[in-house]
N, C-alpha and C positions, 0 to 999 in steps of 0.2 A: 626442619629448619634451621636455621642457625642464622648467629646477629656474630656479623664484626664491623670492625673500628673501632674507632675511638670515643672517646668516651669525656666531657670534660666539662666543668660549671665550676658552680658557685653558688653554693642556701646560706642566704643568710635568717636565721631566729632568732624573737626575744623575748622575753626576762624579766621581770625585777625576783627573781626568789635566788641569794646570791645560793644556796643548796642546791638551785636547781643548773646552777649553773657548774660547780663543783663535779659533780654526778652528770654532765653533758662530759665535763671536761675526760671526766674517768674512762667513758664510755668511746670516745675520740682516740683518746692516747690507749687504749688496749685496743683498738682494730691500728693505727698507727695514722690515722687517717691526718691533712696537717689543716689546723683550722686557728684563730683567734678571737679573742672578746675585745667587747672591744664597751667603754664604760661612762653609760651619760646620768649622768649628777647634776640635780635644781637642786636648789635654796630656795620658797618661797618669803622673804618676809612677811608677816599679816601683818603685821602692828611696829609702826613706827616712831614708839617707844618703847622697844620690846625687841631687839632684835636677836639676842641672846632666845627668842624664842620663836624661830623660825623653824621651816618642814625645809626637811631634803628627803626630797626621790634619790636615787639611785634604778637606770633602768642598764640589761648589759641588753648587749648584740652577738651574738655570734658567728663569722663568715669561717665556713668548712666550707673550703676548694677536696674538691676529687678530680681524678682525674684515671685513669683505664679502663679498660678491657668491659667489654655491656655485660657481661658473664661476672664478673668480680664486682661493675658495679650500682649494680641495679640491683642485689641479697643490698647492699648498707644501704643505699640508699629509701629502698624500700620498711629498711627496720628502724631507720630516722625519722623519717612522715611518721613511721607510728608511734612512736612513742613520741610527739612533739607530739602530738595528736591527740593524751591521751591516753598511749600506753605505759606508760609513767615510766621510772627510771631503776627499778630498787633491785632488780633482776639482772641490769642492763653489763656488764662485766661477764665479761667470758671466766667459765669454770677454770679451775690452775689448778692443776694436777700435781 
């Protein structure tokens, strides 16, 4: 059986780890995939008398745009999904020649 047609869509993943954002970006860049990193920064003041003691957090969303033939998009989507769900990013870059 052959799969024909065109697949397109977006994937959104979230993390709070800046190093993971760098690893995911390197993975996506190495595969020439379009993506955008969105950052949400929050700051909470716990003590009104000490505003300099605020607690801040950053959360990153990575939006990935996929489009192409299923034979091309399928393996990329499978690998990306496996890495996002615990597969890690240590060996995410393809070997260099």
